[in-house]
C-alpha positions in Angstrom: -12.6 20.7 30.4 -11.6 24.3 30.7 -8.0 23.3 31.6 -8.0 21.0 28.5 -8.9 23.8 26.2 -6.3 26.1 27.8 -3.7 23.4 27.3 -4.7 23.0 23.6 -4.5 26.8 23.1 -1.0 26.8 24.6 0.1 24.0 22.2 -1.3 25.9 19.2 0.3 29.1 20.3 3.7 27.5 20.7 3.5 26.0 17.2 4.2 22.5 16.1 7.1 20.9 18.0 8.5 17.4 18.4 8.2 17.1 22.1 7.0 13.5 21.5 7.8 11.3 18.6 6.0 11.5 15.3 3.2 14.1 15.7 1.7 17.0 17.6 -1.3 15.9 19.7 -4.0 17.9 21.3 -6.2 16.2 23.9 -9.4 18.0 24.6 -10.9 15.4 27.0 -14.1 13.4 26.8 -12.6 11.2 24.1 -11.8 14.2 21.8 -8.3 14.5 20.3 -6.5 15.8 17.3 -3.1 14.7 15.8 -1.3 16.4 13.0 2.0 15.5 11.3 4.3 15.1 8.3 6.1 12.3 6.7 8.3 11.9 3.7 11.1 10.1 1.8 14.2 11.4 0.2 16.4 9.0 -1.8 19.3 8.7 -4.2 19.6 5.7 -6.5 22.5 4.6 -8.7 20.4 3.3 -11.5 22.4 0.8 -13.6 21.9 0.5 -17.3 18.8 -1.4 -18.4 19.9 -2.3 -21.9 22.8 -1.8 -24.4 21.4 1.6 -25.4 21.0 2.8 -21.9 23.5 4.5 -19.6 24.0 4.3 -15.8 22.5 7.3 -14.0 22.3 8.8 -10.6 18.7 9.6 -9.7 18.0 12.0 -6.9 14.5 12.7 -5.8 11.8 13.3 -3.2 9.3 10.7 -4.3 6.9 11.1 -1.4 6.0 14.0 0.9 2.8 13.8 2.9 0.8 15.6 5.6 -1.7 13.8 7.7 -4.3 14.4 10.5 -6.4 12.1 12.6 -8.6 12.5 15.6 -11.7 11.5 17.5 -15.0 13.2 18.2 -15.8 10.7 20.9 -14.6 7.3 22.1 -16.5 5.7 19.2 -16.4 8.2 16.3 -12.9 8.6 14.9 -11.5 10.0 11.6 -8.3 10.6 9.6 -6.9 11.7 6.3 -3.5 11.9 4.5 -2.6 14.1 1.5 0.3 13.6 -1.0 2.1 16.8 -2.0 2.5 16.7 -5.7 5.8 16.2 -7.5 4.5 18.2 -10.5 4.7 22.0 -10.6 1.4 23.8 -10.6 -0.6 20.8 -9.5 -2.5 20.6 -6.2 -2.0 18.3 -3.2 -4.2 15.2 -3.5 -6.0 13.2 -0.7 -4.9 9.6 -0.8 -6.3 8.5 2.5 -9.6 9.5 4.2 -11.6 7.5 6.6 -14.3 7.5 9.3 -14.0 4.8 11.9 -16.8 3.7 14.3 -14.9 1.9 17.1 -17.7 0.0 18.8 -15.5 -2.6 20.4 -12.3 -4.5 19.9 -14.4 -7.3 18.4 -16.2 -5.1 15.9 -15.2 -1.9 14.1 -16.7 -0.3 11.0 -14.7 1.8 8.7 -15.5 3.6 5.4 -13.5 5.8 3.1 -10.3 5.3 0.9 -7.5 3.5 2.6 -5.2 0.4 2.3 -6.9 -2.7 1.1 -6.5 -5.4 3.8 -5.4 -8.1 1.4 -1.9 -9.2 2.3 0.9 -8.2 4.7 3.4 -7.2 2.1 0.9 -5.4 -0.2 2.6 -2.0 0.3 6.3 -2.8 -0.1 6.4 -1.8 -3.8 5.8 1.9 -3.1 9.1 2.4 -1.3 7.5 2.8 2.2 8.7 -0.6 3.2 9.7 -0.6 6.8 12.4 -3.2 6.2 14.1 -1.8 3.1 13.5 0.5 0.1 12.7 -0.6 -3.4 14.9 -0.2 -6.4 13.6 1.8 -9.4 12.1 -0.5 -12.0 12.4 -3.7 -10.0 9.7 -6.3 -9.9 8.5 -4.6 -6.8 8.4 -1.1 -8.2 4.9 -0.3 -9.4 5.9 3.2 -10.5 7.7 1.6 -13.4 4.8 1.7 -16.0 6.0 -1.5 -17.6 5.5 -3.3 -14.3 2.3 -1.6 -13.2 0.1 -4.6 -13.9 2.8 -7.2 -13.6 3.6 -6.7 -9.9 2.0 -9.5 -7.8 2.4 -7.6 -4.5 0.3 -4.7 -5.7 -3.3 -4.0 -4.7 -5.5 -6.3 -6.9 -8.6 -3.9 -6.8 -9.4 -2.2 -10.1 -10.3 1.1 -8.6 -7.3 2.7 -6.7 -6.5 6.1 -5.3 -4.3 8.4 -7.4 -0.6 8.2 -6.6 -1.2 5.4 -4.1 -1.6 1.9 -5.6 -2.3 0.2 -2.3 -5.5 2.2 -1.4 -9.0 1.9 -2.7 -12.5 3.3 -1.8 -14.1 0.7 0.5 -16.2 -0.2 3.5 -14.6 -2.6 6.0 -15.7 -4.4 9.1 -12.9 -5.7 11.2 -12.0 -6.7 14.8 -10.3 -9.3 17.1 -11.9 -12.2 18.9 -10.8 -14.6 21.6 -8.3 -12.1 23.1 -6.6 -11.6 19.7 -6.3 -15.3 18.8 -8.2 -14.4 15.6 -8.5 -11.2 13.6 -10.8 -10.7 10.7 -11.5 -8.2 7.9 -14.6 -8.1 5.6 -14.5 -5.5 2.9 -16.5 -4.1 0.0 -14.5 -2.2 -2.6 -16.0 0.4 -4.9 -16.6 -0.6 -8.5 -16.1 2.2 -11.1 -17.3 2.5 -14.7 -13.8 2.4 -16.3 -15.1 2.9 -19.8 -18.9 3.0 -19.9 -18.9 3.9 -23.7 -17.2 0.6 -24.4 -19.6 -1.4 -22.2 -16.9 -2.2 -19.6 -18.1 -1.9 -16.0 -16.3 -2.8 -12.9 -18.5 -4.4 -10.2 -18.2 -4.2 -6.5 -15.2 -6.1 -5.1 -15.3 -8.4 -2.1 -12.5 -9.3 0.2 -11.9 -11.3 3.3 -8.8 -11.7 5.5 -8.3 -13.8 8.6 -5.3 -13.8 10.9 -4.2 -16.3 13.5 -1.9 -15.4 16.4 -0.9 -18.0 19.1 -1.6 -15.7 22.0 -1.5 -18.7 24.4 2.2 -19.0 23.6 2.9 -15.3 24.5 2.8 -13.9 21.0 0.7 -11.1 19.6 -0.8 -10.4 16.2 -0.9 -7.1 14.4 -2.6 -4.7 16.9 -4.2 -2.2 14.5 -5.8 -2.1 11.1 -2.5 -1.6 9.2 -0.3 -4.7 8.8 3.3 -3.6 9.8 6.5 -5.3 8.8 8.3 -4.8 12.1 7.5 -3.6 15.6 11.2 -3.2 16.5 11.0 -5.7 19.3 8.3 -3.9 21.2 6.1 -7.0 21.0 6.8 -10.6 20.1 4.8 -11.2 17.0 3.7 -14.4 15.2 0.8 -14.0 12.8 -0.5 -16.2 9.9 -2.7 -14.4 7.4 -5.1 -15.8 4.8 -6.7 -13.4 2.3 -9.0 -13.6 -0.7 -10.3 -10.9 -3.0 -12.5 -11.0 -6.1 -13.9 -8.3 -8.5 -15.6 -8.5 -11.9 -14.5 -6.2 -14.7 -16.3 -6.7 -18.0 -15.8 -10.3 -19.1 -12.9 -10.9 -16.7 -13.1 -11.7 -12.9 -10.1 -11.0 -10.7 -9.6 -13.8 -8.1 -6.7 -13.2 -5.8 -5.4 -15.5 -3.0 -2.8 -14.4 -0.4 -0.9 -16.2 2.4 1.6 -14.5 4.7 3.5 -15.3 7.8 5.4 -12.9 10.1 7.6 -13.8 13.1 9.5 -11.3 15.3 11.1 -12.1 18.6 13.0 -9.8 21.0 15.9 -11.9 22.3 17.5 -9.1 24.3 20.6 -8.2 22.3 19.0 -8.7 19.0 15.5 -8.9 17.5 15.2 -11.3 14.5 12.3 -10.9 12.0 11.2 -13.3 9.3 8.4 -12.9 6.7 7.0 -15.1 4.0 4.4 -14.1 1.5 2.7 -15.9 -1.4 0.1 -14.5 -3.8 -1.8 -16.0 -6.7 -3.8 -13.8 -9.0 -6.2 -14.9 -11.8 -7.2 -12.1 -14.3 -5.2 -9.7 -12.1 -7.0 -6.3 -11.8 -9.7 -7.5 -14.1 -7.5 -8.0 -17.1 -8.3 -11.3 -18.9 -5.4 -13.8 -18.9 -3.3 -11.6 -16.7 -2.4 -14.4 -14.3 0.5 -13.9 -12.1 2.0 -15.4 -8.9 4.4 -13.9 -6.4 6.7 -15.3 -3.7 8.6 -13.3 -1.1 11.0 -14.0 1.7 12.4 -11.2 3.8 14.0 -10.9 7.2 15.9 -8.6 9.5 18.2 -8.7 12.4 17.8 -5.6 14.6 20.6 -4.9 17.1 19.0 -3.5 20.3 21.9 -1.2 21.0 21.5 2.5 20.3 24.3 4.3 18.4 24.6 8.0 17.8 22.0 7.8 15.0 19.8 5.0 16.3 19.5 1.2 16.3 21.3 -0.6 13.4 19.9 -3.5 11.5 20.7 -5.8 8.6 17.9 -6.7 6.1 17.7 -9.3 3.3 14.8 -9.7 0.8 14.2 -12.0 -2.1 11.0 -11.7 -4.2 9.9 -13.2 -7.5 7.1 -12.4 -10.0 5.9 -15.3 -12.1 3.5 -14.3 -14.9 3.2 -17.8 -16.2 3.4 -18.9 -19.8 -0.1 -17.8 -20.7 0.2 -14.3 -19.2 -0.6 -11.6 -21.8 2.2 -9.3 -20.7 5.4 -11.4 -20.9 5.4 -14.9 -19.4 8.9 -14.4 -18.1 9.9 -14.6 -14.5 11.7 -11.7 -12.8 13.2 -11.7 -9.3 15.0 -9.3 -7.1 17.5 -9.9 -4.3 18.2 -7.1 -1.9 20.5 -6.5 1.0 20.3 -3.4 3.2 21.9 -1.8 6.2 19.6 0.3 8.3 19.6 2.8 11.1 16.3 3.3 12.9 16.7 6.8 14.3 13.3 7.1 16.0 10.8 4.3 15.5 10.1 2.8 12.1 9.2 6.1 10.4 12.5 7.9 10.9 15.4 5.9 9.5 18.3 5.7 7.1 18.9 2.8 4.7 21.5 1.9 2.2 20.4 -1.0 0.0 21.6 -3.0 -3.0 19.0 -4.5 -5.3 20.0 -7.1 -7.9 17.2 -7.7 -10.5 17.2 -10.7 -12.8 14.9 -11.3 -15.7 14.3 -14.6 -17.6 13.4 -12.5 -20.6 16.4 -12.6 -23.0 15.6 -9.1 -24.3 15.8 -7.6 -20.8 19.1 -7.0 -19.1 19.9 -8.0 -15.5 21.1 -5.1 -13.4 22.1 -4.0 -9.9 21.0 -0.7 -8.3 22.2 1.0 -5.1 19.8 3.2 -3.1 20.4 5.5 -0.2 17.0 6.4 1.4 16.0 8.6 4.3 12.5 8.7 5.8 11.1 11.2 8.3 7.9 10.9 10.2 6.7 13.6 12.6 
């Protein structure tokens, strides 16, 4: 133990360094450890004109910069948090992730805090952290466009969400794997908040369940951890089918969301192909009456397992559609996006460079179709 503490002191004295990928880790022995790191995204988007009164523009920004820490007190008791550094002058950093995990066994883990809702594989793509390609500004996948905030089928369906992170909600979750990973389950309770007590509108506790199937007998693996990732860069052959359901009552409306997703990734030696399919169907989405919306997504990638000076190259294609339906209170018009990207995975999935073209089409005759070009750089230490 004394040697472990001396090693930890040496690491702290030397400062944070990237001796290993992604983070600085201190191992104190007896199941105690501490990890600290940074992550962020820098992008430049050629934003095409949206209507006849608009003009094309070049948008440069640093939309996301985060710090994170995680560790363990023992082999069972683990914790973590993540803070978003503000984009507004004078404002303070804000915690968007915080959890405590009781890791009893691979078959049963209990987690509490604020973190990603385990609803659907592609629930996080709209925030621009997509591992396969970035998201154009104002597309059907961009929840930061206020007009699309409640019209994006791939967003978190829970009413109560963490600030500046639409995919996270306060919740308690039991999850684990059974039959050597053949099945994986999530059972979650999501916090209900009095959105407007004066008006008599109260959000009740939300309930969610997700089940995954992975044919391990055929040599495939499912998603190993809590988070559902879009690619493992060929480090494991993945085939996972997920079924999800979430419901939450808000006043007179009850959100009912169904999700189905499939992911396949196979390392073939020279290349690693990846294919994903996602479908979601929301009734009274986010507790808004008659806000019914469906979503369909196909995306895939071919990773070339040959390192260049800047990393492994890949080509990615994605098509997604939002279908509000004719009775939807927001529009009733379909919108779709088709994207093609060239990628360089510099170090893992968190350090990469991407150049993407997004073509957005709207059935609404009052909304102009457009094509954006985005250069994005992610770093993860």
